[in-house]
C-alpha positions in Angstrom: 27.9 55.0 31.2 26.8 58.6 32.4 25.0 56.4 35.8 29.0 55.2 35.9 30.2 59.0 36.2 27.4 60.6 38.6 29.1 57.5 41.0 32.5 58.8 40.5 31.4 62.4 41.0 29.9 61.5 44.2 33.0 59.3 45.5 35.2 62.6 45.0 32.9 64.6 46.7 32.7 62.1 49.6 36.4 62.2 49.5 36.8 65.5 49.6 34.8 65.9 52.8 36.9 63.2 54.5 40.1 65.1 53.7 39.0 68.4 54.7 40.4 68.1 58.3 43.9 66.5 57.7 44.8 69.2 54.7 44.6 72.9 54.1 42.1 74.6 51.9 44.9 75.0 49.2 45.7 71.6 48.9 42.6 70.2 49.0 41.6 72.7 46.3 44.7 71.2 44.1 43.2 68.0 44.6 39.9 68.5 43.8 41.1 70.1 40.5 43.1 67.6 39.5 40.2 64.8 39.9 38.0 67.4 37.9 40.6 67.1 34.8 40.4 63.4 35.7 36.9 63.0 35.4 37.1 65.3 32.7 39.5 63.1 30.6 37.1 59.8 31.6 33.9 61.7 30.5 35.2 62.3 26.9 36.6 58.8 26.7 33.3 57.2 27.3 31.2 59.6 25.0 33.9 58.7 22.5 33.2 55.1 22.9 29.4 55.6 22.9 29.9 57.6 19.8 31.4 54.5 18.3 28.2 52.6 19.4 26.3 54.5 18.1 27.5 54.7 14.8 28.2 50.9 14.6 24.4 50.6 15.6 23.5 52.9 12.8 25.9 50.7 10.5 23.2 47.6 11.4 20.5 49.3 10.2 22.0 50.7 6.9 21.0 49.9 3.5 24.1 48.5 2.4 23.6 45.8 5.3 19.8 45.4 4.7 20.7 44.3 1.1 23.1 42.1 2.3 20.8 40.6 4.7 18.4 39.9 1.8 21.0 38.6 -0.6 22.0 35.7 2.1 18.5 35.2 3.0 17.6 34.5 -0.9 20.7 32.3 -0.7 20.4 30.5 2.2 16.4 29.4 0.3 18.1 28.5 -2.9 20.1 26.1 -0.8 17.5 24.7 0.9 15.4 24.2 -2.8 18.7 22.6 -4.2 18.7 20.3 -1.1 15.0 19.3 -1.5 15.9 18.7 -5.2 18.7 16.6 -4.3 17.2 14.3 -2.2 13.9 13.9 -4.0 15.4 14.1 -7.3 15.5 10.4 -7.7 13.3 7.4 -7.3 12.9 5.5 -3.9 13.3 1.6 -4.2 12.3 -1.1 -2.1 13.3 -4.7 -2.2 11.0 -7.9 -1.5 12.5 -10.7 -2.7 11.2 -14.1 -1.7 12.4 -17.7 -2.5 9.5 -20.8 -1.7 9.1 -24.1 -1.3 5.6 -25.6 -1.7 4.2 -28.7 -1.6 1.0 -29.5 -3.3 -1.4 -32.7 -3.2 -5.1 -33.1 -4.8 -7.3 -35.9 -3.9 -9.6 -36.5 -6.8 -13.4 -37.6 -7.0 -12.3 -41.3 -7.7 -10.1 -41.7 -4.6 -6.7 -41.1 -6.5 -4.4 -39.0 -5.4 -1.8 -36.7 -7.4 0.8 -34.7 -6.1 4.1 -32.6 -6.4 6.2 -32.7 -3.5 9.0 -30.3 -4.0 7.9 -27.0 -6.3 10.8 -24.2 -6.0 10.3 -21.1 -6.7 11.8 -16.7 -6.7 9.6 -13.9 -6.7 10.9 -10.4 -6.4 9.1 -7.2 -6.5 10.5 -4.1 -6.9 8.8 -0.8 -5.4 9.2 2.6 -7.1 8.3 5.8 -4.9 8.9 9.7 -6.5 7.2 12.6 -5.1 7.6 15.7 -7.3 5.5 17.9 -5.3 3.4 18.0 -1.9 0.8 16.4 -3.8 1.5 14.3 -6.4 3.2 10.6 -5.7 4.2 8.0 -8.1 4.1 4.2 -7.1 5.1 1.5 -8.9 5.8 -2.4 -8.7 8.2 -4.7 -11.0 7.7 -8.0 -10.7 9.1 -11.5 -11.3 7.6 -14.7 -10.4 9.6 -17.7 -11.4 10.2 -21.5 -11.2 13.4 -22.6 -10.4 15.6 -23.5 -13.3 13.8 -24.2 -17.0 10.3 -25.3 -17.0 9.9 -28.5 -19.4 5.9 -28.2 -19.5 6.5 -25.3 -21.6 6.4 -25.0 -25.4 5.0 -27.7 -25.7 7.5 -30.1 -24.0 10.6 -28.3 -25.2 12.9 -26.6 -22.9 13.1 -23.2 -23.8 16.8 -22.9 -21.3 16.4 -20.8 -19.1 20.1 -21.4 -18.2 20.9 -19.0 -20.5 18.1 -16.3 -20.1 20.2 -13.9 -19.0 22.9 -14.2 -21.1 21.9 -14.8 -24.5 20.5 -12.1 -26.7 16.5 -13.1 -27.3 13.4 -11.2 -28.7 11.6 -11.8 -25.7 10.6 -9.1 -22.9 9.7 -10.6 -20.0 9.6 -7.5 -17.6 6.6 -7.4 -16.0 4.6 -4.5 -14.4 2.7 -5.1 -11.4 2.0 -1.9 -10.0 2.2 1.7 -11.8 0.1 4.8 -10.6 0.5 8.2 -9.8 -1.7 9.5 -6.8 -2.8 12.9 -6.1 -4.0 14.0 -2.6 -5.7 17.2 -0.9 -6.2 18.8 2.1 -9.5 20.1 0.8 -12.1 19.5 -1.4 -13.6 22.4 -3.7 -12.5 24.4 -0.6 -14.2 22.6 2.0 -11.4 21.7 4.5 -12.8 19.6 6.4 -13.2 16.6 3.2 -9.8 15.8 2.4 -9.4 13.4 -0.7 -7.2 11.6 -3.4 -7.5 10.7 -6.9 -5.3 7.7 -8.9 -5.2 6.3 -12.0 -2.8 3.6 -13.4 -1.8 0.0 -13.0 -3.8 -0.9 -9.3 -2.6 -2.0 -6.0 -5.7 -4.8 -5.8 -4.4 -8.0 -4.7 -3.5 -8.6 -1.2 -5.9 -6.5 0.2 -7.7 -6.0 3.6 -8.1 -10.3 5.0 -5.4 -11.8 2.7 -2.7 -9.5 4.1 -2.0 -10.8 7.5 -1.1 -14.1 6.5 1.0 -12.7 3.5 2.3 -10.6 6.5 2.4 -7.3 4.6 0.6 -3.9 4.8 -3.5 -4.3 3.3 -3.7 -2.8 -0.4 -6.7 -1.4 -1.5 -9.3 -3.8 -1.7 -11.0 -5.9 0.3 -9.9 -9.7 -0.8 -12.9 -11.3 0.3 -14.3 -10.7 -3.4 -11.7 -8.8 -5.2 -7.8 -9.9 -5.2 -7.1 -9.7 -8.7 -4.9 -7.1 -10.8 -6.4 -4.8 -13.3 -5.8 -1.4 -14.4 -8.4 1.7 -13.9 -9.1 4.6 -11.4 -9.8 5.4 -7.4 -11.1 8.4 -5.7 -10.9 8.4 -2.3 -13.1 11.0 0.4 -12.5 11.0 3.9 -15.7 11.9 5.3 -14.9 12.0 9.8 -14.3 15.5 10.3 -17.3 16.5 8.4 -19.8 13.6 9.9 -18.0 13.7 13.3 -17.7 9.5 12.6 -14.5 8.1 13.6 -12.7 7.2 10.5 -15.5 7.3 7.8 -14.2 7.5 4.1 -15.7 6.5 0.8 -13.5 5.3 -2.3 -15.0 4.9 -6.1 -12.8 2.8 -8.5 -13.4 2.0 -12.1 -11.2 -0.1 -14.1 -10.6 -2.6 -17.3 -10.0 -6.3 -16.8 -10.0 -7.2 -20.7 -10.1 -4.6 -23.9 -11.0 -5.6 -27.2 -8.8 -4.3 -29.8 -6.9 -5.6 -32.6 -3.5 -5.1 -32.4 -1.0 -3.1 -34.8 -0.5 -4.3 -38.3 -3.8 -6.1 -37.9 -6.9 -5.1 -39.9 -8.2 -1.3 -38.8 -5.4 -1.5 -35.8 -7.1 -1.1 -32.5 -10.3 -1.5 -33.5 -12.9 -4.1 -32.0 -12.2 -7.6 -32.8 -15.8 -9.3 -33.4 -14.0 -13.1 -33.3 -13.3 -12.5 -29.5 -15.1 -11.3 -26.1 -16.3 -8.0 -25.3 -14.3 -5.6 -23.1 -14.6 -6.4 -19.3 -15.2 -3.8 -17.1 -15.5 -3.6 -13.5 -16.8 -0.5 -11.1 -17.1 -0.4 -7.5 -17.5 1.4 -4.2 -15.6 0.9 -0.7 -17.1 2.1 2.2 -15.8 2.7 6.0 -18.4 3.8 8.4 -16.7 3.5 11.2 -12.4 3.1 12.1 -11.4 4.4 15.7 -8.3 2.5 15.1 -8.9 -0.8 17.2 -12.5 -1.4 15.6 -13.4 -0.9 12.3 -16.1 -2.0 9.7 -15.8 -2.3 6.1 -17.7 -2.8 3.0 -17.3 -2.9 -0.6 -20.0 -3.2 -3.6 -19.0 -3.9 -7.2 -20.1 -5.2 -10.4 -18.3 -6.5 -13.8 -19.4 -7.1 -16.9 -18.8 -9.3 -20.1 -17.8 -12.3 -17.4 -15.7 -14.8 -20.1 -15.8 -18.4 -20.4 -14.8 -20.9 -23.2 -16.7 -20.6 -26.1 -18.2 -24.1 -27.3 -18.1 -25.9 -24.1 -20.9 -27.3 -22.9 -23.0 -24.8 -21.1 -22.1 -22.3 -23.2 -25.8 -22.4 -25.7 -25.1 -26.0 -25.8 -25.2 -25.9 -29.4 -22.0 -23.8 -30.8 -19.5 -25.5 -33.0 -16.8 -27.8 -31.9 -14.6 -25.3 -33.7 -14.9 -22.5 -32.0 -14.4 -24.5 -28.6 -11.7 -22.7 -26.6 -11.7 -19.2 -27.6 -13.4 -16.8 -24.7 -16.8 -15.7 -25.4 -19.1 -13.1 -23.2 -21.7 -15.1 -20.7 -23.3 -12.4 -18.1 -22.7 -9.9 -15.7 -21.8 -10.6 -11.9 -22.6 -8.2 -8.7 -20.3 -8.9 -5.4 -20.7 -7.4 -2.0 -18.4 -7.5 1.3 -19.0 -6.7 5.0 -16.1 -7.5 7.0 -15.5 -6.5 11.1 -11.9 -6.0 11.9 -10.5 -5.5 15.8 -6.7 -4.6 16.5 -7.1 -5.5 19.7 -8.8 -7.3 22.0 -10.8 -5.5 24.8 -8.4 -3.0 26.5 -5.7 -3.5 28.9 -7.0 -7.4 29.7 -3.2 -8.9 28.7 -0.5 -8.0 26.4 -1.3 -10.7 24.4 -5.2 -9.6 23.9 -3.6 -6.1 23.1 -1.3 -7.4 20.1 -4.3 -9.9 18.9 -6.5 -8.9 15.5 -9.6 -11.0 14.8 -11.8 -10.4 12.0 -15.1 -12.0 10.6 -16.5 -11.4 7.2 -19.5 -12.2 4.8 -19.7 -11.6 1.5 -22.0 -12.5 -1.5 -22.0 -12.8 -5.3 -25.2 -12.8 -7.9 -24.7 -13.7 -11.1 -26.8 -12.3 -14.5 -26.6 -14.5 -17.4 -26.5 -13.0 -20.6 -28.0 -14.4 -24.1 -29.1 -17.9 -22.9 -25.4 -18.5 -21.7 -25.4 -20.5 -18.4 -23.2 -19.1 -15.4 -21.9 -21.8 -13.0 -24.4 -24.2 -14.7 -27.3 -22.0 -14.7 -29.1 -20.0 -17.2 -31.0 -18.2 -13.8 -29.6 -15.4 -11.8 -28.1 -17.4 -8.9 -26.8 -15.8 -5.5 -23.7 -17.4 -3.8 -22.8 -16.6 -0.2 -19.2 -17.0 1.9 -18.2 -17.1 5.2 -14.5 -15.8 6.7 -12.9 -15.7 10.2 -9.4 -15.6 11.4 -6.7 -14.2 14.0 -3.4 -13.1 13.6 -1.7 -13.1 17.1 1.5 -12.7 18.8 3.6 -16.3 18.8 3.4 -17.9 22.7 6.4 -19.0 22.4 8.9 -17.2 20.6 9.3 -13.6 20.3 9.8 -11.8 16.7 7.0 -14.0 15.4 3.4 -14.1 14.6 0.6 -17.1 14.7 -2.8 -16.9 12.7 -5.8 -19.7 11.7 -8.3 -18.9 9.3 -11.3 -20.4 8.3 -13.9 -19.7 5.1 -16.6 -21.7 3.6 -18.6 -20.9 0.3 -21.9 -22.1 -1.0 -22.9 -24.0 -4.4 -23.0 -20.6 -6.6 -20.3 -18.6 -4.8 -18.0 -16.8 -7.1 -15.8 -14.0 -6.1 -12.7 -12.5 -8.8 -9.7 -13.8 -6.3 -7.7 -15.0 -9.5 -4.3 -13.2 -8.1 -4.9 -15.1 -4.9 -0.9 -16.4 -4.0 -1.5 -20.1 -3.1 0.0 -22.8 -5.3 -3.5 -24.9 -4.9 -5.8 -21.9 -6.0 -7.6 -19.1 -4.2 -8.6 -20.8 -1.2 -11.1 -18.2 -0.8 -13.2 -19.1 -3.8 -13.6 -22.7 -2.6 -17.4 -24.0 -2.7 -17.0 -25.9 0.1 -14.9 -25.5 3.4 -11.1 -24.1 3.6 -8.8 -23.8 6.7 -5.0 -22.9 7.2 -3.0 -22.1 9.9 0.5 -20.3 9.3 3.5 -18.5 11.5 5.8 -15.5 10.3 9.1 -15.1 11.8 11.4 -12.0 11.6 14.9 -13.1 11.7 16.6 -9.8 11.3 15.9 -6.2 10.2 15.6 -7.2 6.5 14.8 -11.7 7.0 11.4 -12.8 7.5 10.9 -16.6 7.6 7.1 -18.0 6.9 5.8 -21.5 7.3 2.0 -22.2 6.2 -0.6 -25.2 5.5 -3.9 -24.8 3.7 -6.4 -27.5 3.6 -9.6 -26.9 0.9 -12.5 -29.7 1.1 -14.2 -29.2 -2.2 -18.0 -29.5 -2.1 -19.1 -28.8 -6.2 -16.2 -28.4 -9.3 -15.1 -25.1 -10.2 -14.1 -23.1 -7.7 -11.9 -20.0 -9.1 -12.5 -21.5 -12.9 -13.8 -18.9 -15.4 -17.4 -19.4 -16.7 -18.4 -22.5 -18.7 -18.1 -25.7 -18.2 -15.0 -25.3 -15.4 -17.4 -23.3 -13.7 -20.5 -25.2 -13.3 -20.6 -26.1 -9.6 -22.0 -30.0 -10.5 -20.8 -32.4 -7.5 -17.5 -33.6 -7.6 -16.8 -36.3 -10.5 -14.2 -38.9 -10.9 -11.3 -36.4 -12.5 -12.1 -33.2 -10.1 -10.2 -32.1 -7.2 -11.9 -33.2 -4.3 -9.3 -31.9 -1.3 -6.2 -30.1 -2.0 -3.4 -29.0 0.7 -0.5 -26.7 -0.1 2.6 -26.6 2.5 4.5 -23.8 1.9 7.6 -22.2 3.3 9.5 -19.4 2.6 12.8 -16.8 3.2 11.8 -13.2 2.6 14.1 -10.3 2.5 12.5 -6.9 2.7 14.3 -3.9 2.7 
């Protein structure tokens, strides 16, 4: 503003010089005096405005404004906390509902064929997730998996009249919990920011692991499914080692759980004490190790041991001299060790073709080793026996249809091969557990954002009996007898809603 006044004064001076030639000195002096008064009035007005601006600036730094500013900031933070609370103060649900058709056929050792050409079932998974803070998350899955309508084979041939299951009051609770566990995560372990880690306890996500997840058309769960695909309760802890070792994607995970608890129930003699008339606790512990994973190529390994595996007491290979009156009760037969190594490629090569870039292939080798206890026979032998299995597969874009993937898999197990894959979702039983040769082809088609369609054919040729059974005579790997299944095939088609 002062610069403007100076500029105006200069203009007045120049104007006075120009007027000098045409006016008298007296007239010029009058004009100058008049201009001086105008300049003074202008300066007074400008000074007044500057004072107002100065006072306004001071008011913005006044203690009252500072206090008001703090109050606004504090309220803003509270509002953000309320928004975050409202957004997270509820369980996030997801839905996975599947309606499936199965055709299952068996060929027996005597040449006879048995089949069920039309099995319909509904399976519902209700997924739950809740994150209370940045470090801890709860996950859960409620499960319903049932054949259509009533089952005439249940309750000794008498129907349970499923037609009114949800309309009539009953004393049965049929809700099943497939998964329920909390997960704690932290970016540093004992102050070391190069090692991030997680810990988890509860009902484990231990089915549909790496390998089986491709044909199941879903993200992998925790375990390697070549040796472990079974629900159990336990705990795990994972440590990411890539930063501290410099090896891409390296991590290590410890797992432990219990598959059977030996305890009497309430209102029995000595509540929850051990029951000497049945089998001991069945426990399992193991480790999963990924030594390398660059996002395209990866190696996955696991080792596990299970104690006190169960079989039927009084069966032909359970001490041979057991009393027939005890037949049908579970007993302990011994321990088993399991190991797996899998190579996976998520994309073949780099830029060779769009088809190969979007193709996943894997190859896996696994072994099992039994340790019979107290003269029992595990898999028909009192000696420690080792079994082997090979499994290869490919999952690729469908070459004739968009939004679809096709796959092919092959696996072969030896005479004493025995994994813990009782939870494999196949009507004909676990193909991975086959002591023989199995192959399958499948196609998964995305229909809408929520709907998908799957078609699968599985064929198993058994070389030995007892695949995926318990121990005891069901687990004895003798040659196929007349009433044993020699071949099995399963045709599956389903429509699935996921959102």
